[in-house]
ROMI-778665 format. One record per residue (C-alpha): residue number from 1; residue in three letters; z, y, x. Coordinates in steps of 0.5 Angstrom, whole numbers, plus 500, padded with zeros to 3 digits. Layout:
! ROMI-778665
PT;NUM;ALA;Z;Y;X
...
//
This chain:
! ROMI-778665
PT;1;MET;584;417;765
PT;2;LYS;576;417;767
PT;3;PRO;577;412;772
PT;4;GLU;581;407;767
PT;5;TYR;576;409;761
PT;6;THR;570;408;766
PT;7;ALA;572;401;768
PT;8;TYR;574;399;761
PT;9;GLN;567;401;759
PT;10;ASN;564;396;764
PT;11;SER;569;390;762
PT;12;PRO;569;384;758
PT;13;HIS;574;388;753
PT;14;SER;570;394;752
PT;15;ARG;569;392;744
PT;16;VAL;577;392;744
PT;17;LYS;580;398;742
PT;18;CYS;585;401;747
PT;19;VAL;591;401;742
PT;20;GLU;590;393;741
PT;21;CYS;592;392;748
PT;22;HIS;597;398;749
PT;23;VAL;600;398;743
PT;24;GLY;599;392;738
PT;25;SER;600;392;731
PT;26;GLY;607;393;728
PT;27;ALA;611;400;726
PT;28;GLY;616;399;732
PT;29;TRP;611;399;738
PT;30;TYR;607;404;735
PT;31;VAL;613;409;735
PT;32;ARG;615;407;742
PT;33;SER;608;408;744
PT;34;LYS;609;415;741
PT;35;ILE;615;417;744
PT;36;THR;613;414;751
PT;37;GLY;607;418;750
PT;38;LEU;611;425;750
PT;39;TYR;613;424;757
PT;40;GLN;605;423;759
PT;41;VAL;603;429;755
PT;42;TYR;609;433;759
PT;43;ALA;606;430;766
PT;44;VAL;599;432;765
PT;45;ILE;601;439;763
PT;46;THR;606;440;769
PT;47;GLY;601;436;774
PT;48;GLN;606;431;775
PT;49;VAL;601;425;774
PT;50;PRO;601;420;780
PT;51;ARG;595;419;784
PT;52;PRO;593;414;783
PT;53;ILE;597;412;777
PT;54;LEU;603;407;778
PT;55;THR;602;400;776
PT;56;PRO;604;395;773
PT;57;ILE;606;399;767
PT;58;GLU;613;397;766
PT;59;SER;614;398;758
PT;60;LEU;607;394;757
PT;61;ARG;608;390;751
PT;62;PRO;609;382;752
PT;63;ALA;602;379;753
PT;64;MET;604;374;748
PT;65;GLU;604;379;742
PT;66;THR;597;382;744
PT;67;CYS;593;378;749
PT;68;GLU;595;371;745
PT;69;HIS;592;374;738
PT;70;CYS;585;372;741
PT;71;HIS;587;367;747
PT;72;TRP;592;363;744
PT;73;PRO;595;358;749
PT;74;GLU;595;352;744
PT;75;LYS;587;353;744
PT;76;PHE;584;352;750
PT;77;TYR;577;350;752
PT;78;ASP;573;345;757
PT;79;ARG;573;347;764
PT;80;LYS;568;352;766
PT;81;GLN;562;352;771
PT;82;ARG;562;359;775
PT;83;ASN;556;360;780
PT;84;ILE;557;366;785
PT;85;ILE;552;369;789
PT;86;SER;554;372;795
PT;87;TYR;550;376;801
PT;88;LEU;551;376;808
PT;89;ALA;550;382;812
PT;90;ASP;544;380;816
PT;91;GLU;537;382;817
PT;92;THR;535;378;811
PT;93;THR;541;379;807
PT;94;THR;541;371;806
PT;95;ALA;544;369;799
PT;96;TRP;550;364;800
PT;97;ASN;551;360;793
PT;98;VAL;557;357;791
PT;99;HIS;558;353;785
PT;100;LEU;565;352;782
PT;101;GLN;568;348;777
PT;102;MET;574;352;774
PT;103;LYS;580;347;772
PT;104;THR;582;352;766
PT;105;SER;584;346;762
PT;106;ALA;585;339;763
PT;107;SER;579;334;765
PT;108;ASN;579;332;757
PT;109;SER;580;338;753
PT;110;ALA;584;334;748
PT;111;LEU;590;334;753
PT;112;GLY;590;342;752
PT;113;ASN;593;346;757
PT;114;ALA;598;340;760
PT;115;GLN;594;340;766
PT;116;GLY;589;345;770
PT;117;ILE;590;353;771
PT;118;HIS;593;355;765
PT;119;TRP;598;350;766
PT;120;HIS;603;356;768
PT;121;ILE;603;358;761
PT;122;ASN;604;351;758
PT;123;LYS;609;351;752
PT;124;ASP;613;346;755
PT;125;VAL;614;349;761
PT;126;LYS;617;356;763
PT;127;ILE;615;359;770
PT;128;GLU;620;365;772
PT;129;TYR;619;369;779
PT;130;ILE;622;375;783
PT;131;SER;618;380;786
PT;132;SER;620;384;792
PT;133;VAL;615;389;791
PT;134;ARG;613;393;785
PT;135;ASN;606;391;785
PT;136;ARG;608;384;785
PT;137;GLU;604;382;791
PT;138;LYS;610;379;794
PT;139;ILE;613;373;790
PT;140;PRO;618;370;795
PT;141;TRP;622;366;789
PT;142;VAL;620;362;783
PT;143;LYS;623;358;778
PT;144;TYR;620;352;774
PT;145;THR;623;349;768
PT;146;ASN;621;343;764
PT;147;LEU;623;345;757
PT;148;LYS;622;338;755
PT;149;THR;627;335;760
PT;150;GLY;631;341;762
PT;151;GLU;629;340;769
PT;152;VAL;630;346;774
PT;153;THR;627;347;781
PT;154;ILE;627;353;785
PT;155;PHE;622;355;790
PT;156;GLU;623;360;796
PT;157;ASP;618;362;801
PT;158;LYS;621;360;807
PT;159;ASP;618;366;811
PT;160;GLU;621;371;806
PT;161;LYS;627;369;803
PT;162;LEU;631;374;799
PT;163;THR;637;377;801
PT;164;ALA;644;376;797
PT;165;ALA;643;383;795
PT;166;GLN;636;383;793
PT;167;HIS;638;377;788
PT;168;ASP;643;381;785
PT;169;THR;638;387;784
PT;170;LEU;631;385;783
PT;171;ALA;629;383;776
PT;172;ILE;627;376;774
PT;173;ARG;620;376;770
PT;174;LYS;618;370;766
PT;175;MET;610;369;768
PT;176;ASP;605;370;763
PT;177;CYS;598;372;762
PT;178;ILE;598;379;766
PT;179;ASP;601;376;772
PT;180;CYS;594;373;774
PT;181;HIS;589;377;769
PT;182;ASN;593;383;771
PT;183;ARG;586;387;771
PT;184;PRO;583;385;765
PT;185;SER;580;391;762
PT;186;HIS;581;396;768
PT;187;ASN;578;392;774
PT;188;TYR;576;396;781
PT;189;GLN;571;391;785
PT;190;ALA;571;391;793
PT;191;PRO;565;394;795
PT;192;GLN;563;387;798
PT;193;ASN;563;384;791
PT;194;PHE;560;390;787
PT;195;ILE;554;390;792
PT;196;ASP;553;383;791
PT;197;GLU;552;384;783
PT;198;LEU;548;389;784
PT;199;ILE;543;385;789
PT;200;THR;543;380;784
PT;201;ALA;541;384;778
PT;202;GLY;536;387;782
PT;203;LYS;539;394;783
PT;204;ILE;539;394;790
PT;205;PRO;532;391;793
PT;206;HIS;534;385;797
PT;207;GLU;528;385;801
PT;208;LEU;530;391;805
PT;209;PRO;532;389;812
PT;210;ASP;539;390;813
PT;211;VAL;541;392;806
PT;212;LYS;547;389;805
PT;213;LEU;550;391;812
PT;214;VAL;548;398;810
PT;215;ALA;551;398;803
PT;216;MET;557;395;806
PT;217;ASP;558;401;812
PT;218;VAL;557;407;807
PT;219;LEU;561;404;801
PT;220;ASN;567;403;806
PT;221;GLN;568;410;808
PT;222;ASP;573;415;804
PT;223;TYR;570;421;801
PT;224;SER;573;427;799
PT;225;THR;569;428;792
PT;226;SER;565;424;788
PT;227;ASP;559;429;789
PT;228;SER;560;429;797
PT;229;ALA;560;421;796
PT;230;MET;553;421;792
PT;231;MET;550;426;798
PT;232;ALA;553;422;804
PT;233;ILE;550;415;801
PT;234;LYS;543;418;800
PT;235;THR;543;421;807
PT;236;GLN;546;415;811
PT;237;VAL;541;410;808
PT;238;ASP;535;415;809
PT;239;GLU;538;416;816
PT;240;TYR;539;409;818
PT;241;TYR;532;407;816
PT;242;SER;529;413;819
PT;243;ALA;532;410;826
PT;244;MET;531;403;825
PT;245;TYR;525;402;821
PT;246;PRO;521;408;820
PT;247;GLU;515;405;818
PT;248;LEU;519;403;811
PT;249;LEU;520;410;809
PT;250;GLU;512;410;808
PT;251;THR;511;403;806
PT;252;SER;518;402;802
PT;253;LYS;520;409;800
PT;254;LYS;521;406;792
PT;255;GLU;525;401;794
PT;256;ILE;529;405;799
PT;257;GLU;530;410;793
PT;258;LYS;532;404;789
PT;259;ALA;537;402;794
PT;260;ILE;540;409;794
PT;261;ALA;541;409;786
PT;262;GLY;544;402;786
PT;263;MET;549;404;791
PT;264;GLN;551;410;788
PT;265;GLU;552;407;781
PT;266;GLY;556;402;784
PT;267;TYR;561;407;788
PT;268;SER;561;411;781
PT;269;GLN;564;405;777
PT;270;ASN;569;403;782
PT;271;PHE;571;409;786
PT;272;PHE;575;416;784
PT;273;PRO;577;420;789
PT;274;LYS;580;425;785
PT;275;MET;585;420;782
PT;276;LYS;585;416;789
PT;277;VAL;583;410;785
PT;278;LYS;579;404;788
PT;279;TRP;580;397;789
PT;280;THR;586;397;794
PT;281;ALA;590;401;790
PT;282;TYR;590;396;784
PT;283;PRO;590;389;787
PT;284;ASN;587;384;782
PT;285;HIS;591;377;782
PT;286;ILE;585;373;779
PT;287;GLY;583;369;785
PT;288;HIS;585;370;793
PT;289;MET;579;373;797
PT;290;GLU;581;380;798
PT;291;THR;588;380;796
PT;292;ASN;593;374;796
PT;293;GLY;593;373;788
PT;294;CYS;594;366;787
PT;295;PHE;596;365;794
PT;296;ARG;602;369;793
PT;297;CYS;606;363;790
PT;298;HIS;601;357;792
PT;299;ASN;601;358;800
PT;300;ASP;605;352;802
PT;301;ARG;611;356;804
PT;302;HIS;614;356;797
PT;303;THR;619;350;798
PT;304;SER;625;347;794
PT;305;ALA;631;344;796
PT;306;SER;628;337;795
PT;307;GLY;622;338;799
PT;308;LYS;617;340;794
PT;309;VAL;612;345;796
PT;310;ILE;607;349;792
PT;311;SER;601;347;794
PT;312;ARG;595;352;797
PT;313;ASP;590;346;796
PT;314;CYS;583;349;793
PT;315;ASN;582;343;789
PT;316;LEU;588;345;784
PT;317;CYS;584;350;781
PT;318;HIS;577;349;782
PT;319;SER;572;344;785
PT;320;ILE;566;346;789
PT;321;VAL;560;342;787
PT;322;ALA;555;346;791
PT;323;GLN;554;351;796
PT;324;GLY;550;353;801
PT;325;THR;543;358;802
PT;326;ASN;537;357;798
PT;327;ASP;534;353;803
PT;328;GLU;540;348;805
PT;329;MET;544;347;799
PT;330;GLN;550;342;799
PT;331;ILE;551;338;792
PT;332;SER;556;333;790
PT;333;ASN;557;330;784
PT;334;SER;563;332;779
PT;335;PHE;568;327;781
PT;336;ASN;567;328;789
PT;337;PRO;568;335;790
PT;338;LEU;565;338;797
PT;339;GLU;570;341;802
PT;340;PHE;569;348;803
PT;341;LYS;564;351;808
PT;342;HIS;565;358;810
PT;343;PRO;558;362;810
PT;344;VAL;560;365;817
PT;345;GLU;563;361;823
PT;346;ILE;570;362;824
PT;347;ASN;572;356;828
PT;348;GLU;576;353;822
PT;349;GLU;581;359;821
PT;350;TRP;580;358;814
PT;351;ARG;584;352;814
PT;352;THR;590;356;817
PT;353;LYS;590;363;814
PT;354;LEU;589;366;807
PT;355;CYS;583;369;805
PT;356;ALA;586;376;805
PT;357;ASP;588;376;812
PT;358;CYS;581;377;814
PT;359;HIS;577;380;808
PT;360;TYR;582;385;806
PT;361;LYS;582;388;813
PT;362;LEU;574;388;812
PT;363;TYR;575;395;808
//
């Protein structure tokens, strides 16, 4: 459980006891957890624990009985401003800023979750779906029910429709918090993301030339053990600067050592070779960058018999209020969001492709 415990310690729920989410209150689920735990003990003793451990956990208690003790649907907060700093893999590690207004609730808080991202768990709405794969990465069938009016709408992915046999055998799941927030306490980040955080935090000096490029290169390799990874990171960083910027081995020795330590820290918190754990083993459904996440349904392919479409319009979930480099920043007012601008020229491909079509392949 080292990977799960390490990720948990670095999560927003690090002060929440494991059993509060995995078991919850009440004797019934306590007994049930002990019974299922017997097989886990047997699997550990006999060496039958899968590597990585399979998710989602089928027997996990419903979110409304755990998550909603703190995050209950009737109480929502105002929209949230999120500021993201990414860094380009160029010589100067150029900072690219995106300021998003996240539409977690309605524009007026008095409307609660009648609008916005959390509309999906509105008490007057029921969303159900069928996934064609175990990890819920593909969702070809969605059912919307308006509990006030009784209106029912079925949306199907026109490119990946379920067969009759699949309809008969695959389970229908009611959407809840965990269908989007599926890694709330055990998230393994892609190198691109934790490198950006380490640079912003000053643990990887952005003043070093090519530092993002070097970090992406050494952290997107497979290593057989954590110890060999630590050694390889140091060796490769030293070799790169020795070959490309030999003068820095004298003038910026401390910065290079700091960069190595930062990369090693990022690796140790997100990669666990012994259990074959890394971000690709556990896709995070929040967002849509490295994996499809929101775009599993919001992809303009899910249509109803009457022609309704589950839209992939960016402005459904967030508005871009500022974007660009520190020297050239586009700024809007909150009523007129900016159109997304890709930090690297890709000939407008972002309009027709899903982000993960390219970003997943980077790794």
